[in-house]
C-alpha positions as CSV (number, residue, x, y, z in Angstrom):
1,M,-37.0,90.6,99.9
2,A,-37.3,93.9,98.0
3,W,-38.4,97.4,99.8
4,R,-41.4,98.0,100.5
5,F,-41.3,101.4,101.8
6,W,-38.9,104.5,100.8
7,Q,-39.0,107.8,102.9
8,H,-38.4,110.4,100.1
9,S,-38.5,113.1,102.8
10,D,-39.0,113.9,106.3
11,R,-39.9,117.6,105.4
12,G,-42.4,117.9,103.2
13,Q,-45.1,120.7,103.5
14,V,-49.4,119.4,103.2
15,D,-51.8,122.0,103.2
16,G,-53.8,122.2,106.5
17,I,-51.1,120.6,108.3
18,N,-48.9,122.3,110.5
19,G,-45.3,121.4,111.0
20,S,-43.5,119.0,108.1
21,V,-44.7,115.4,107.1
22,D,-43.0,112.5,105.9
23,F,-43.3,111.9,102.3
24,N,-43.2,108.0,101.3
25,V,-42.9,105.6,98.3
26,F,-44.8,102.0,98.5
27,N,-43.2,99.7,96.6
28,G,-45.9,97.6,94.9
29,T,-49.6,97.7,94.0
30,V,-52.5,99.3,95.1
31,E,-53.8,95.8,96.3
32,E,-50.5,95.6,98.0
33,L,-50.9,98.3,99.7
34,Q,-54.6,97.6,100.8
35,T,-53.4,94.1,102.1
36,F,-50.7,95.5,104.1
37,V,-52.7,98.3,105.9
38,D,-55.8,95.6,106.3
39,G,-53.2,93.9,108.6
40,I,-52.2,96.8,110.6
41,K,-53.6,96.2,114.2
42,E,-54.9,99.3,116.2
43,T,-52.9,99.9,119.3
44,P,-55.2,99.8,122.1
């Protein structure tokens, strides 16, 4: 299976967020990403 996510950096900076954030790349289409997200169940 090909990779789905690649963590490009764990030290990214985003305006409005204090501290570092992960920068990730998704290997797929927008539709495939939406399907992946739709399958995530919220932890109670």
